[in-house]
C-alpha positions in Angstrom: 131.2 18.2 138.0 130.5 18.0 141.7 130.5 21.7 142.5 126.7 21.9 142.9 126.6 19.0 145.4 126.5 19.9 149.0 129.8 19.1 150.9 129.5 17.4 154.3 132.1 18.0 157.0 133.8 15.0 158.6 134.7 15.0 162.3 135.6 13.0 165.3 136.2 9.7 163.5 138.9 8.8 165.9 136.4 8.5 168.7 134.5 5.9 166.7 137.5 3.7 166.3 137.5 0.3 167.9 140.8 1.1 169.6 142.5 -2.1 169.7 142.2 -5.4 167.9 139.7 -7.9 169.2 140.9 -11.3 170.4 143.4 -13.6 168.7 142.0 -15.1 165.5 142.2 -18.6 166.9 139.5 -17.9 169.5 136.8 -18.0 166.8 137.9 -21.5 165.8 138.3 -22.7 169.3 134.8 -21.4 170.2 133.3 -23.2 167.2 134.8 -26.6 168.2 134.1 -26.1 172.0 137.7 -25.6 173.3 137.8 -23.3 176.3 140.1 -20.3 176.3 141.5 -18.6 179.4 143.2 -15.5 178.0 143.3 -13.3 174.9 146.0 -11.2 173.3 144.5 -7.7 172.6 147.6 -5.7 171.8 147.8 -5.7 167.9 146.9 -2.9 165.5 143.5 -3.0 163.9 142.6 -2.7 160.2 141.1 0.7 160.9 144.4 1.9 162.4 146.2 0.6 159.3 144.1 2.4 156.7 143.0 5.6 158.6 146.2 7.6 157.6 145.6 6.9 153.9 142.0 7.9 154.2 142.9 11.2 156.0 145.5 11.8 153.2 142.6 11.8 150.7 142.7 8.3 149.1 139.1 7.9 147.8 139.5 4.1 147.6 140.3 3.9 151.3 137.8 6.5 152.3 135.1 4.4 150.7 136.5 1.3 152.4 136.2 3.0 155.8 132.6 4.1 155.0 131.8 0.4 154.2 133.4 -0.7 157.5 131.2 1.8 159.5 128.1 0.8 157.5 128.4 -2.8 158.5 130.2 -2.4 161.8 133.0 -4.6 160.4 136.1 -4.0 162.5 134.6 -0.8 164.0 131.3 0.0 165.8 128.4 0.5 163.4 128.0 4.3 162.8 125.8 5.7 160.0 127.1 9.2 160.4 130.7 8.1 160.0 129.8 5.8 157.0 127.9 8.7 155.3 130.8 11.2 155.9 133.5 8.8 154.5 131.3 7.9 151.5 130.8 11.6 150.9 134.5 12.4 150.9 135.2 9.5 148.6 132.3 10.4 146.3 133.5 13.9 145.9 136.9 12.6 144.9 135.3 10.5 142.2 134.9 7.0 143.6 131.9 5.6 141.7 131.2 3.0 144.5 130.9 5.7 147.0 128.7 7.8 144.7 126.4 4.9 144.2 126.3 4.2 147.9 125.4 7.8 148.6 122.4 7.4 146.2 121.4 4.3 148.3 121.9 6.2 151.5 119.7 9.2 150.5 117.0 7.0 148.8 116.9 4.8 152.0 116.7 1.8 149.7 117.8 -0.2 152.8 115.2 0.3 155.5 117.6 0.3 158.4 119.3 3.5 157.2 118.0 6.4 159.5 115.2 8.5 158.1 117.2 11.7 158.5 119.3 10.8 155.5 116.3 10.5 153.1 116.6 13.1 150.3 115.3 11.9 146.9 116.9 14.8 145.0 120.3 14.2 146.6 119.9 10.4 145.8 119.1 11.2 142.2 122.2 13.4 141.9 124.5 10.7 143.2 122.9 7.9 141.2 123.4 10.1 138.1 127.0 10.9 139.0 127.8 7.2 139.5 126.1 6.3 136.2 128.1 9.0 134.3 131.4 8.2 136.0 133.9 6.8 133.4 135.5 4.6 136.1 132.2 2.8 136.5 132.2 -0.3 134.3 128.4 0.2 133.7 128.6 3.9 132.8 127.1 5.1 129.5 127.7 8.3 127.5 124.0 9.1 127.7 124.2 9.0 131.5 126.6 11.9 131.3 124.1 14.0 129.3 121.3 13.0 131.7 123.4 14.1 134.7 124.3 17.5 133.0 120.6 18.0 132.2 119.6 17.2 135.8 122.0 19.9 137.1 121.0 22.5 134.6 118.8 25.4 135.8 115.1 25.1 135.1 115.4 27.9 132.5 118.3 26.1 130.8 116.8 22.6 130.8 116.1 21.2 127.4 115.0 17.8 126.1 117.7 15.5 124.8 117.7 15.2 121.1 117.4 11.5 121.0 116.1 11.1 117.5 118.0 8.3 115.7 121.2 8.9 117.6 120.2 7.0 120.7 118.6 3.6 120.8 116.0 2.5 123.3 118.7 0.4 124.9 121.1 3.3 125.4 118.3 5.5 126.8 117.3 2.7 129.2 121.0 2.3 130.3 121.4 6.0 130.8 118.1 6.7 132.7 116.6 3.5 134.0 119.3 0.8 134.6 120.7 2.4 137.7 117.5 1.4 139.6 115.8 -1.3 137.4 119.1 -3.1 136.6 121.0 -3.5 133.4 119.7 -7.0 133.2 116.2 -6.0 134.2 116.7 -7.2 137.8 116.1 -4.2 140.1 119.0 -3.1 142.4 116.7 -1.3 144.8 113.9 -2.8 146.9 110.4 -2.1 145.7 111.6 -1.1 142.3 110.0 -3.2 139.5 112.2 -5.9 138.0 111.3 -6.0 134.3 113.0 -9.4 134.0 110.4 -10.8 136.4 107.6 -9.2 134.4 106.9 -6.5 136.9 104.7 -3.7 135.4 104.8 -5.2 132.0 101.1 -5.8 132.2 100.7 -2.1 131.7 100.1 -0.5 128.3 102.8 1.2 126.4 101.3 4.6 127.0 101.1 4.0 130.7 104.7 3.0 130.9 105.8 6.0 128.8 103.8 8.2 131.1 105.6 6.8 134.1 108.9 7.6 132.5 108.0 11.2 131.5 105.8 12.1 134.6 107.4 9.9 137.3 105.5 7.4 139.5 105.8 7.2 143.3 109.4 7.8 144.2 110.5 7.5 140.6 111.6 10.9 139.3 110.0 12.4 136.2 112.3 12.4 133.1 110.0 14.6 131.0 112.5 17.5 131.3 115.2 15.5 129.7 113.4 13.0 127.4 111.0 13.5 124.6 107.9 11.5 124.1 109.6 9.7 121.2 112.5 8.8 123.5 110.1 7.4 126.1 108.4 5.3 123.5 111.7 3.9 122.3 112.6 3.0 125.9 109.3 1.2 126.4 109.9 -0.7 123.1 113.3 -1.8 124.3 112.0 -2.9 127.7 109.3 -5.0 125.9 111.9 -6.6 123.6 114.6 -7.2 126.2 112.5 -8.4 129.1 108.9 -9.0 128.0 109.0 -12.2 125.9 110.2 -14.6 128.6 110.9 -13.1 132.0 112.5 -16.3 133.3 115.0 -16.3 130.4 115.8 -12.6 130.8 118.1 -13.2 133.8 121.7 -12.4 133.2 124.4 -15.0 132.4 126.1 -14.2 135.7 122.9 -15.0 137.6 122.5 -18.3 135.7 126.2 -19.2 136.5 125.6 -18.2 140.2 122.6 -20.5 140.3 124.5 -23.4 138.9 127.2 -23.0 141.4 124.9 -22.2 144.3 125.5 -25.4 146.2 129.2 -25.1 146.1 129.1 -21.4 147.0 126.9 -22.3 150.0 129.4 -24.8 151.2 132.2 -22.3 150.7 130.3 -19.6 152.6 129.7 -22.0 155.5 133.4 -22.8 155.7 134.3 -19.2 155.4 132.0 -18.1 158.2 133.3 -20.9 160.5 137.0 -20.7 159.8 137.9 -17.4 158.1 135.4 -14.6 159.0 136.8 -14.0 162.4 140.1 -12.8 161.0 139.3 -11.8 157.3 135.9 -10.3 158.1 132.5 -11.6 157.4 132.3 -9.3 154.3 135.9 -9.6 153.4 137.0 -6.6 155.6 139.8 -7.9 157.8 139.5 -7.4 161.6 143.3 -7.7 162.0 146.0 -5.6 160.4 148.0 -8.7 159.2 145.0 -10.4 157.7 144.3 -9.6 154.0 141.0 -7.8 153.2 139.6 -9.8 150.3 137.1 -7.0 149.6 140.0 -4.9 148.6 141.3 -7.8 146.5 144.3 -8.4 148.7 145.8 -11.8 147.8 143.3 -12.1 145.0 146.1 -11.8 142.5 147.2 -15.3 143.6 146.0 -18.4 141.7 143.4 -20.8 143.0 146.2 -23.3 143.7 148.2 -20.8 145.7 145.2 -19.9 147.8 144.4 -23.5 148.4 148.0 -24.2 149.5 147.8 -21.3 152.0 144.6 -22.6 153.5 145.9 -26.2 153.7 149.4 -25.4 154.9 149.1 -22.0 156.6 150.7 -18.7 155.7 152.6 -16.5 158.1 150.6 -16.4 161.4 147.7 -18.1 159.7 147.3 -21.7 160.9 147.1 -24.7 158.6 143.5 -26.1 158.0 144.4 -29.2 156.1 143.3 -31.5 159.0 140.1 -29.5 159.5 138.8 -29.1 155.9 138.4 -31.7 153.2 139.7 -30.8 149.7 136.2 -30.3 148.4 135.5 -27.7 151.2 138.8 -25.9 150.4 137.8 -25.8 146.7 134.4 -24.3 147.6 136.0 -21.9 150.1 138.3 -20.4 147.4 135.4 -20.0 145.0 133.4 -18.1 147.7 136.4 -15.9 148.6 136.5 -14.8 145.0 132.9 -13.4 145.3 133.7 -11.0 148.1 135.4 -8.3 146.1 132.6 -8.1 143.4 130.0 -7.9 146.2 132.0 -5.1 147.8 132.2 -3.3 144.4 128.4 -3.6 144.0 128.0 -1.6 147.2 125.6 -1.5 150.1 122.5 -2.1 147.9 122.6 -5.7 149.1 122.4 -6.5 152.8 125.6 -8.4 153.6 126.8 -10.2 156.7 126.4 -8.3 160.1 129.3 -9.3 162.3 127.2 -9.4 165.5 125.4 -12.3 164.0 128.5 -14.4 164.1 130.9 -13.0 166.7 131.1 -15.2 169.9 133.5 -12.8 171.7 133.6 -9.1 172.1 136.6 -6.9 173.3 
């Protein structure tokens, strides 16, 4: 399926490696509480060292993981070329996260991505590939048809026979949700969020015209969708998001809002006591520290995780005398959010390590 997509060469990644581990994990805590330190142990293997052989052997999960590390400068120096190259290798091997991240890269949905990567057609290809990927929990059968239509030659393109076989909802999920969100909350900056009422003041004919003819950076879908399909899509958007934009937010968003205070407390504790070893985005700085973004140790129960925090685990110190039980409860809840945020990809700006690190190698 990916034969028509340009392949990027990958080179010189070893030069970008942050060769040795940083300082001992305890330095971050000691700095936070004002204890002076006279020496640091810098001899241990880094997380990048640990995973690089698997990435070079062709493991797409780990290739994507290294791309993520380079994109955020987590455990390595920030390097957009390296991030893009690793994402590309993982995407071509079928990792839906990397495919979606390439779409973000080439759409420059995050302004700090260098302009040289901007390529709307390439972005559209990778967003379509990700939406059609059966490993993607949000994929739809219609997205596969949309992708195949996109790749077809101009002479061979034909409109999808939507008719009664596809509902407005399925068309929306196949063609629109990748940018506008499955719950109507846009995943890309400057894209309308229908759940907030964006663009819903326009007429049905104006919205249908935007779908068929494109608008701004939004691609035209007229080669794949009929006028009837566009009308059904508009009707679904009105029904799903137009009646009460506030109530159109997802259940997950409502739950997150209800738990916002506890998550904020957990995040603060994580940044102060955990991020120096486990990474500010769940990507561990040290080879013996679990990477929560990869769900390492996430198979443990909440009680097991709380016990590890309170009593220590291996070289990890005990925090029982530093953190109250309520803080530990909040910390575990926050740690559980790191893997889903990682799965969502680079569309959200996450923690930049330089904002928190008090020591450098």
